[in-house]
C-alpha positions, 0 to 999 in steps of 0.5 A, a space after each residue: 524142110 517145110 516142104 517135106 512137112 506138107 502132105 500131098 494128096 492125089 485128090 484135090 482139096 475141093 474134091 474132098 470137101 465138096 461131097 462132105 459139104 453137100 451131105 452136111 447140107 442135105 442132113 440139115 435140110 432133111 432134119 429141119 424140114 422133118 422137124 417142122 413137118 412133125 410139129 405141124 402134124 402134131 398140132 393138126 391131129 386131134 385123135 389121142 391115138 394119133 398123138 400117142 403114135 407120133 410120140 412113139 415114132 419120136 421115141 423110136 427115132 431117139 432110141 435108134 440115134 442113141 444106139 448109134 453114137 457115131 451117127 448122132 455125132 455125124 448129125 451134130 457135126 453137120 449142124 455145126 458146119 452148116 450153122 449159118 444155113 441152119 440158122 437162116 432156115 430156122 428163122 424163115 420157117 419160124 416166120 412162115 409156119 403160122 401161115 401153114 396152119 390155115 388160121 387155126 387159132 387154137 394151134 397158134 395159141 399152143 405155139 405162143 404159150 409153148 414159146 413163152 415156156 421155152 423162154 422160161 425154160 431157157 431162163 431156168 437153164 442158166 441156173 439148173 443146167 449151167 450152174 446146178 442151182 435149183 430154183 423153184 421161183 421162176 414162176 414167181 418171176 414170171 408173175 412179177 413181170 406180168 403184174 408189173 407191166 399190167 399194172 402200169 398199163 391199166 393205171 398209168 397208160 404205159 405202153 406194152 413196149 415200155 412196160 416190157 422193159 420196166 417189168 424186166 427190170 422189176 423182175 431182175 431186182 427181185 431176182 437179186 433180192 432172192 439170190 442174195 439170201 439164197 447164197 447163205 444156203 446150199 442144195 436142198 436148203 437153197 431149193 426151199 428158199 426159192 419155194 418159200 419166195 414163190 409162195 410169198 409172191 403168190 400170197 401177196 398177189 392173192 391178198 394185196 388190194 392193188 393187185 386185184 387180189 384173187 380176182 386178178 387184173 382185167 382189161 389189159 389193153 392190147 399192144 399197138 405197133 405203128 398204129 396196128 393193134 395186136 387184136 387186128 389180123 395180119 393181112 399179107 398178099 390177100 391172106 389173113 392171119 388171126 390177131 394171135 399172129 402178132 403175139 406169135 411173132 413177138 414170142 418168137 422174137 423173145 425166144 430168139 433173144 433167149 437163144 442169143 443170150 444163151 449162146 453168148 453167156 455159155 461161151 463167156 467167162 460167166 458161162 465158164 464160171 457157172 460150169 465150174 460151179 456145177 462141176 465142183 463149187 469148192 474147186 471153183 472157189 479155190 481157183 479164185 471164182 467169186 462164187 456168190 457173185 456168179 450165183 446171184 448173176 444166174 438168179 438175175 438172168 433167170 428173172 430178167 427173161 422171165 419178166 419179159 415172158 410174163 409181160 407178153 403173157 399178160 398182154 396176150 390173155 388180157 387177164 391175169 390172176 395169181 392162179 396163173 403163177 403158182 408153184 406148179 408153174 415152176 415145177 413144170 418149167 423145171 420138168 421141161 429143162 430136165 426132160 429136154 436136156 439140161 444145158 442144151 439149148 435145143 433140148 430145153 426148147 423141144 422139152 418146153 414145146 412138147 410138155 406144153 402141147 402134150 396136156 392139151 392133146 391128151 384132153 380126151 382122157 379128161 381127169 387122167 390126162 395129167 397121169 398120162 402126161 407124167 407117164 410120157 415124161 417118165 418114159 422119155 427119161 427112161 429112154 434118154 436118162 440125160 434128157 431128149 437132147 443131152 448136154 454136150 461138151 462145148 468147144 471154146 474157140 479163141 
């Protein structure tokens, strides 16, 4: 009886799988190297005409893919099947990429800031994307992490690596303190609570004497690793990478940590609970989900990663002030999440990198560059209302 249930085919299984696997590999290689080349060109060009041309090319590609949903699904399926290859290739390209910039310190600076904003956007995505919790205090958590590590380094000589962990713990503590009272409110009122928290933190940084007040903190020492100062260039096989390369690799490692955290949390019970809250909070509560606990967890995870990013930023620029952590920073991070694609890791990262570099590339417009920045964001949302890379249904395998 079992023999009759076996489906026989004239083609061997290997003959069927091999061509499909080869096509999947080809898709992964072409798209990965193509995206890397696009980023390199975007960083290299200086003419605003070329920048707008690249954006137009990107928009046309998005429209073309959107009009062919089956083709889009085929691309996604290829990366799912070749996940290991895509991951290894992405890591290799991230390591090699700064060496392809020819020592361009400005391009390296944009990449470092873009990576830090990608971490902040992924942190906020746990709340806004996964659990539908509006939070305008990510910039405040970013500042708390920066100030905590900087104060420890300046006044107590604490190293960057110890300060990194301490700042994350301090920021997480404040995340819990923000999350608990926020649970007494919902929707727009909850957003107002986070806005108020961000304003309070900014005013404290501005007026407290031991934080440096409006003058900020100066002279944050550079990190060292096994005797190598992060101000020194990286020498490898006769080639040199500016000192910023040290911070680039730290920021890339931080992005990797954020991606790994997102992958693990999204597929865990916590991630499923967040999704239940996003879809219907009343139904989630009726199913026995501790709504308050999981919401507070979302605040804590957001603050934890933001504290890491703030520490790297403080030691990178060696000077911080309250103006670096205003309400506008939180709005910018939220824009990155929405424009990139809520609850989509790749979309959030692309949105963060694009919206970090775009204002710098539009400096030719001087005072009008923020206007063009807003117009570009609106156009992309018109083309892809759910974000550049929209949220996708995740399969949870047991």
